[in-house]
C-alpha positions as CSV (number, residue, x, y, z in Angstrom):
1,M,143.4,108.2,89.8
2,I,145.6,107.3,86.8
3,L,147.5,110.5,87.0
4,S,148.1,110.4,90.9
5,F,149.2,106.6,90.3
6,G,151.7,107.9,87.5
7,Y,153.0,110.7,89.8
8,L,153.6,108.4,92.6
9,I,155.5,105.8,90.3
10,L,157.9,108.5,89.1
11,R,158.4,109.9,92.5
12,Q,159.5,106.5,93.8
13,L,161.8,105.9,90.8
14,L,163.4,109.3,91.4
15,Q,164.1,108.4,95.0
16,L,165.7,105.0,93.9
17,M,168.0,106.7,91.6
18,M,169.1,109.1,94.5
19,L,169.8,106.0,96.9
20,V,171.8,104.4,94.0
21,L,174.0,107.7,93.8
22,R,174.5,108.1,97.2
23,G,177.0,106.3,99.3
24,D,176.3,103.2,101.2
25,R,176.8,104.6,104.8
26,V,174.3,107.2,104.3
27,N,171.8,104.9,102.8
28,E,172.1,102.3,105.8
29,A,171.9,105.3,108.2
30,E,168.8,106.3,106.6
31,I,167.5,102.8,106.4
32,L,167.8,102.5,110.1
33,V,165.9,105.7,111.0
34,L,163.0,104.7,108.6
35,R,163.1,101.5,110.4
36,H,162.7,102.7,113.8
37,Q,159.9,105.3,112.5
38,I,158.0,102.4,111.3
39,S,158.3,100.6,114.6
40,V,157.1,103.6,116.4
41,L,154.0,103.8,114.0
42,R,153.3,100.5,114.3
43,R,152.8,100.9,118.2
44,Q,150.5,103.8,117.6
45,V,148.4,102.6,114.5
46,H,146.8,99.4,114.5
47,R,145.2,99.6,111.0
48,L,146.7,101.5,108.1
49,D,144.2,103.4,105.8
50,L,145.9,102.8,102.2
51,E,144.9,104.0,99.1
52,P,144.7,102.0,95.7
53,A,147.9,103.7,94.4
54,D,149.7,102.9,97.8
55,R,149.0,99.3,97.5
56,A,150.2,99.3,93.9
57,V,153.4,100.9,95.0
58,L,154.1,98.5,97.6
59,S,153.3,95.2,95.4
60,A,155.6,96.6,92.7
61,L,158.4,97.3,95.0
62,S,158.1,94.0,96.8
63,R,159.3,92.4,93.6
64,L,162.6,94.2,93.8
65,L,163.5,92.5,97.4
66,P,164.3,89.1,98.1
67,R,161.8,86.7,99.8
68,S,164.1,86.8,103.0
69,R,163.8,90.7,103.2
70,R,159.9,91.1,102.5
71,A,159.3,90.8,106.2
72,A,160.0,94.6,106.3
73,F,156.7,95.2,104.8
74,F,153.8,95.9,107.0
75,V,151.5,94.1,104.5
76,T,150.9,90.6,105.7
77,P,149.4,87.7,103.3
78,A,146.1,88.3,104.9
79,T,146.2,91.7,103.6
80,L,146.9,90.7,100.1
81,L,143.9,88.3,100.3
82,R,141.7,90.8,101.5
83,W,142.7,93.1,98.8
84,H,141.9,90.3,96.3
85,R,138.5,89.8,97.7
86,R,137.7,93.5,97.3
87,L,138.7,93.3,93.6
88,V,136.5,90.4,93.0
89,T,133.5,91.9,94.7
90,R,134.1,95.1,92.5
91,K,134.1,93.0,89.5
92,W,131.1,90.9,90.2
93,T,128.5,93.6,91.0
94,Y,125.2,91.4,90.5
95,P,122.8,91.7,93.3
96,T,122.9,89.3,96.0
97,R,120.0,88.5,98.6
98,P,121.6,86.4,101.6
99,G,119.3,85.0,104.0
100,R,115.7,83.8,104.0
101,P,113.2,85.5,101.9
102,A,111.1,88.1,103.4
103,L,107.8,87.3,105.3
104,R,104.8,88.3,103.2
105,A,102.9,91.1,104.6
106,E,99.4,89.1,105.1
107,I,101.2,86.3,106.8
108,R,102.6,88.9,109.2
109,A,99.3,90.5,109.6
110,L,97.6,87.2,110.2
111,V,100.0,86.3,113.0
112,L,99.4,89.7,114.7
113,R,95.6,89.2,114.3
114,L,95.6,85.6,115.6
115,A,97.8,86.7,118.6
116,A,95.4,89.7,119.4
117,E,92.3,87.7,119.4
118,N,93.8,84.7,121.3
119,P,96.1,86.1,124.0
120,T,96.6,82.8,125.4
121,W,98.3,81.5,122.5
122,G,102.0,81.2,122.0
123,C,104.1,81.1,119.1
124,R,103.8,77.3,118.6
125,R,100.1,77.2,118.7
126,I,99.8,80.2,116.3
127,Q,102.3,78.3,113.8
128,G,100.1,75.2,114.1
129,E,97.0,77.3,113.0
130,L,98.9,78.6,110.2
131,V,99.8,75.5,108.9
132,G,96.1,74.4,109.2
133,L,95.3,77.4,106.9
134,G,98.0,76.6,104.5
135,Y,100.8,78.6,105.5
136,R,104.0,76.8,106.3
137,V,105.8,79.1,108.7
138,A,108.5,78.1,111.2
139,S,107.7,78.6,114.8
140,S,110.9,80.8,115.1
141,T,109.5,83.2,112.4
142,V,106.3,83.9,114.3
143,W,108.3,84.2,117.5
144,A,110.4,86.9,115.7
145,V,107.0,88.7,114.4
146,L,105.5,88.9,117.7
147,S,108.6,90.2,119.3
148,R,109.2,93.1,117.0
149,A,105.4,94.0,117.4
150,G,105.8,94.1,121.3
151,V,103.7,90.8,121.8
152,D,104.8,88.3,124.2
153,P,105.4,85.2,122.1
154,A,105.0,82.7,125.1
155,P,102.2,84.2,127.3
156,R,102.1,82.9,130.6
157,N,98.6,81.2,131.8
158,G,98.1,83.3,134.5
159,G,94.4,84.1,133.6
160,P,92.7,87.0,131.5
161,T,93.1,90.6,132.6
162,W,90.1,92.5,133.5
163,T,89.8,94.2,130.2
164,Q,89.9,90.7,128.7
165,F,87.4,89.2,131.1
166,L,84.9,92.2,130.8
167,S,85.1,92.2,127.1
168,A,84.3,88.5,127.1
169,Q,81.2,89.3,129.2
170,A,80.2,92.0,127.3
171,K,77.9,89.5,124.8
172,G,75.5,89.3,127.8
173,L,75.3,92.8,129.0
174,L,72.6,95.5,128.3
175,A,73.0,99.2,129.7
176,C,70.0,101.8,129.6
177,D,70.0,105.5,130.8
178,F,68.1,108.6,130.2
179,L,69.2,111.5,127.9
180,H,67.6,114.9,128.4
181,V,67.4,117.6,125.7
182,D,65.9,121.2,126.0
183,T,63.8,122.3,123.2
184,I,63.8,125.7,121.6
185,G,61.1,126.8,123.9
186,L,63.3,125.5,126.9
187,T,61.0,122.5,127.5
188,R,63.1,119.5,128.7
189,V,62.6,116.4,126.9
190,Y,63.8,113.0,128.5
191,V,64.6,110.3,126.2
192,L,65.2,106.5,127.3
193,F,67.4,104.3,125.3
194,L,69.3,101.0,125.6
195,M,72.6,99.9,124.4
196,E,73.7,96.3,123.6
197,V,77.2,96.6,125.2
198,A,79.0,93.8,122.8
199,T,77.9,95.5,119.5
200,R,77.2,99.0,120.7
201,R,74.0,98.9,119.0
202,V,71.5,101.5,120.4
203,H,67.8,101.4,120.9
204,I,65.7,104.5,121.3
205,L,62.7,103.3,123.5
206,G,60.9,106.8,123.6
207,A,60.7,110.5,124.4
208,T,58.4,112.3,126.9
209,T,58.4,115.5,128.9
210,N,57.1,113.4,131.8
211,P,58.9,110.3,132.4
212,S,56.6,108.3,134.9
213,G,57.3,104.9,136.1
214,Q,54.4,103.6,134.1
215,W,55.8,105.2,131.0
216,V,59.1,103.9,131.5
217,A,57.8,100.1,132.2
218,Q,55.6,100.3,128.9
219,Q,58.7,101.3,126.8
220,A,60.4,98.4,128.3
221,R,57.6,96.1,127.1
222,N,57.7,97.4,123.8
223,L,61.3,96.8,123.5
224,M,60.9,93.3,124.5
225,M,58.4,92.6,121.8
226,D,60.8,94.2,119.0
227,L,63.7,92.1,120.2
228,E,61.7,88.7,120.4
229,H,64.3,86.1,120.2
230,R,67.2,88.1,120.4
231,V,66.7,88.6,124.1
232,S,67.9,85.2,125.0
233,P,71.9,86.0,124.9
234,F,71.4,88.8,127.6
235,R,71.9,88.2,131.2
236,F,72.4,91.3,133.0
237,L,71.0,95.0,132.6
238,I,72.8,97.8,133.9
239,R,71.0,101.0,135.1
240,D,71.4,103.5,137.6
241,R,69.1,104.2,140.7
242,D,66.7,106.4,139.4
243,T,63.1,106.4,140.9
244,K,61.6,106.3,137.3
245,Y,62.9,102.7,137.0
246,T,59.9,101.0,139.1
247,A,59.5,97.4,140.0
248,A,57.5,96.9,137.1
249,F,60.2,98.0,134.8
250,D,62.4,95.3,136.3
251,E,60.1,92.7,136.1
252,V,59.9,92.8,132.2
253,F,63.5,92.0,132.2
254,T,63.5,89.5,135.0
255,A,60.6,87.4,133.1
256,E,63.2,87.0,130.2
257,G,65.9,85.8,132.7
258,I,67.8,89.1,132.8
259,E,69.3,90.2,136.2
260,I,69.1,93.8,137.1
261,V,72.5,95.5,138.1
262,R,72.0,98.8,139.8
263,T,75.1,101.1,139.8
264,P,76.4,102.7,142.9
265,P,75.3,106.2,143.9
266,R,76.8,108.9,142.2
267,A,79.0,106.6,140.0
268,P,78.5,107.5,136.5
269,R,81.5,105.4,135.3
270,A,79.9,102.3,136.5
271,N,77.4,102.6,133.4
272,A,80.2,104.0,131.4
273,Y,78.9,102.8,127.9
274,A,75.7,104.5,128.1
275,E,77.3,107.8,129.4
276,R,79.7,107.6,126.6
277,W,76.9,107.2,124.1
278,V,75.4,110.4,125.5
279,R,78.3,112.5,125.1
280,T,78.7,111.1,121.3
281,V,75.1,111.9,120.2
282,R,75.5,115.3,122.0
283,R,78.8,116.4,120.2
284,E,77.9,114.8,116.7
285,C,74.2,115.6,116.5
286,L,72.2,117.4,119.5
287,D,74.6,120.1,119.9
288,R,74.1,121.2,116.1
289,I,70.3,121.1,115.9
290,L,67.6,123.1,117.5
291,I,64.7,120.8,118.7
292,Y,61.0,122.0,118.4
293,N,59.3,119.3,120.4
294,P,59.5,115.6,121.3
295,R,58.3,114.5,117.8
296,H,61.0,116.4,116.2
297,L,63.6,115.0,118.8
298,L,62.5,111.2,118.1
299,V,62.7,111.6,114.2
300,T,66.4,113.2,114.6
301,L,67.4,110.3,117.2
302,E,66.0,107.9,114.9
303,E,68.0,109.2,111.9
304,Y,71.2,109.4,113.9
305,V,70.7,105.9,115.5
306,R,70.4,104.5,112.0
307,H,73.6,106.1,111.1
308,Y,75.3,105.0,114.5
309,N,74.1,101.3,114.3
310,V,75.0,100.7,110.5
311,H,77.4,103.2,109.1
312,R,79.4,104.7,111.6
313,P,82.5,102.7,112.8
314,T,82.9,102.4,116.6
315,K,86.5,102.4,117.8
316,A,85.7,100.8,121.2
317,A,84.0,97.8,119.3
318,S,86.9,97.2,117.2
319,N,85.3,98.8,114.1
320,S,82.8,96.0,114.2
321,H,80.2,98.5,112.5
322,Q,81.5,98.5,108.9
323,P,80.0,101.0,106.5
324,S,77.0,99.1,104.8
325,T,77.2,98.2,101.0
326,C,73.4,98.3,100.8
327,P,72.5,101.4,98.4
328,Q,69.6,102.4,100.9
329,H,72.0,102.8,103.8
330,R,74.7,104.5,101.7
331,S,72.1,107.2,100.9
332,R,71.7,107.7,104.7
333,I,74.7,109.6,105.3
334,W,74.8,111.6,108.6
335,P,74.3,114.5,109.2
336,P,71.2,115.5,107.5
337,C,70.2,118.9,106.4
338,G,73.6,120.0,105.5
339,Y,75.1,120.0,109.2
340,A,78.7,119.4,109.0
341,A,80.0,116.6,111.3
342,D,83.6,117.5,111.9
343,A,84.0,116.0,115.1
344,S,86.2,112.8,115.3
345,S,84.3,109.6,115.8
346,T,85.8,108.1,118.7
347,G,82.9,107.1,120.9
């Protein structure tokens, strides 16, 4: 930098000496040519890229001209002020943080959680709830957080979607179905289970090789005795049109105020929660174990259901089943007997 600057100053001094030694006419003609070239360059280049050495030489030569002739320079007063601001910026290099301080991650997560759990709330309602919790945040900040996350900061009151509506109704839904398993002797065993849709909690009612209507009704009575006071929140039971569900089976639930909802023929998706659990238990448990008899099947399913209801997180229920902190539950890690459960838990 210093060498290039010295070389440039020496070069300009030599050129100045050559101008003094030459005649006046030659100098005047050269000045006219240079002025015309500068005017051509100004029409083509709107902003010049000057190096620090160029700025220094122009500043030094400007002192040799009278003020009336300084208009020949393409450097304007605004340019000189900009150069001065750059020098000041380079000198004072302490870090500056303009603008508002960044929003804390916990507040951002709380805003998104409130928006997800309350889809009808807008940015002002969420801001008011945050103030009630002790977080003073502007509504414009809440608007910015929701917009970056792809959430509508001012949702329209057009009613809930089908997904939101069905999720709200899930607390009063029960779903039951049969699961069949072939033993090592090729004997088919039928397992009757029931699921609480809101929490995905599964109840194994029984296993038999001959699921008659009387047996199914008795398993329903046993379930009602086990649930006792927990039956009152449920209002609907979803089941298919299997002939094993007799009138006695339905009367067990209707006596408790639970309405029976039968699915359409050949429509397994109408009972999707129960069908999905069948797929899960097969992939994670039954497809990895050889079953000897109904007793062995019940023991295996009861152990898996304890794991499913207590330890295993359920993605569809927003991970409502968190791993238990009880030492007894921590010791019941599935699968037993060294079987590797490498399948992903998405059921």
